C-alpha positions in Angstrom: -6.3 -29.1 -31.3 -4.0 -31.2 -31.0 -3.7 -31.2 -27.1 -7.4 -32.7 -27.6 -7.1 -35.2 -30.0 -3.7 -36.7 -27.8 -6.1 -36.8 -24.4 -8.7 -37.9 -26.6 -6.1 -41.3 -27.6 -5.4 -41.4 -23.8 -9.0 -42.3 -23.2 -9.1 -44.5 -25.7 -5.8 -46.3 -23.8 -7.5 -46.5 -21.4 -6.4 -44.0 -19.2 -10.1 -42.3 -17.3 -7.9 -38.3 -16.8 -4.3 -38.6 -18.8 -2.2 -36.7 -16.7 0.4 -34.4 -18.9 2.7 -36.8 -19.3 0.6 -39.2 -20.8 -0.7 -36.8 -23.6 3.2 -35.4 -24.3 4.3 -38.7 -24.6 1.8 -39.2 -27.6 2.7 -35.9 -29.0 6.2 -37.0 -28.9 6.2 -40.2 -30.7 4.8 -38.1 -33.8 7.6 -35.5 -33.1 5.6 -32.3 -31.6 6.8 -30.6 -29.3 3.8 -29.8 -26.2 3.3 -26.3 -24.5 2.9 -26.3 -21.5 0.3 -24.0 -20.8 -2.3 -25.2 -23.5 -1.8 -28.6 -22.0 -2.4 -27.3 -18.5 -5.6 -25.8 -20.1 -6.7 -28.7 -21.4 -6.7 -31.1 -18.9 -8.0 -28.4 -16.5 -10.9 -28.1 -18.8 -11.3 -32.2 -19.7 -10.5 -32.7 -15.7 -13.7 -34.8 -14.8 -15.8 -34.4 -17.3 -17.1 -37.9 -19.2 -15.6 -37.8 -22.9 -18.6 -39.4 -24.1 -21.0 -36.7 -23.1 -18.9 -34.5 -24.7 -18.7 -35.5 -27.8 -22.7 -36.1 -27.9 -22.9 -33.0 -26.7 -20.6 -31.4 -29.3 -21.9 -33.7 -31.7 -25.9 -32.2 -30.9 -24.7 -28.6 -31.5 -22.8 -29.5 -34.6 -26.3 -30.8 -35.9 -27.9 -27.3 -35.3 -25.4 -25.8 -37.6 -26.7 -24.9 -40.9 -24.4 -27.3 -43.8 -22.4 -25.4 -46.5 -23.6 -25.5 -49.9 -26.8 -27.8 -49.0 -30.3 -26.4 -49.1 -33.6 -27.4 -48.2 -34.3 -31.5 -49.1 -37.0 -31.7 -51.8 -40.1 -32.1 -51.1 -41.1 -33.7 -54.1 -39.6 -37.8 -55.2 -39.5 -36.1 -59.3 -37.0 -33.1 -58.7 -34.4 -36.0 -56.9 -35.0 -38.8 -59.4 -33.6 -36.3 -62.2 -30.6 -34.9 -60.3 -28.2 -38.2 -60.8 -29.6 -38.1 -64.4 -26.9 -35.1 -64.1 -24.0 -35.8 -61.9 -23.9 -39.7 -64.6 -23.6 -37.1 -67.2 -21.0 -33.9 -65.6 -19.2 -37.5 -65.4 -18.9 -38.4 -67.9 -17.6 -34.7 -69.6 -15.8 -35.0 -67.3 -14.0 -38.4 -68.3 -13.8 -36.5 -71.6 -12.1 -33.7 -70.7 -9.4 -36.0 -68.8 -8.5 -37.6 -72.4 -8.1 -35.3 -74.4 -6.1 -33.2 -71.7 -3.5 -36.3 -72.2 -3.4 -36.1 -76.3 -3.1 -32.5 -76.0 0.9 -33.3 -73.4 2.1 -35.6 -76.3 2.9 -38.4 -74.5 0.9 -40.8 -72.0 2.5 -41.8 -68.5 3.0 -44.8 -69.2 5.1 -44.6 -72.6 
């Protein structure tokens, strides 16, 4: 992933087709040693391809994947309206719990 990220940074920096040296320079600037094999593979896979098109294709693929915990949207407006009230109640409960936990310790943060 770091090689792809460095490749994308090089493209954003103005290089249409970044070289291995360009990517190594980016990686070394943040203290990462590059692996020649992985670097060559990334460059060969992305060579001659438009990065914007690849990102658009990736978004399409990700949009078809189900997201964890997200079920079908509520069909009626009433259930959706009730949901914010529950969230507010939970927030209030959490605040009360955090106050109690501070009291149990016997000292405050700024004492």
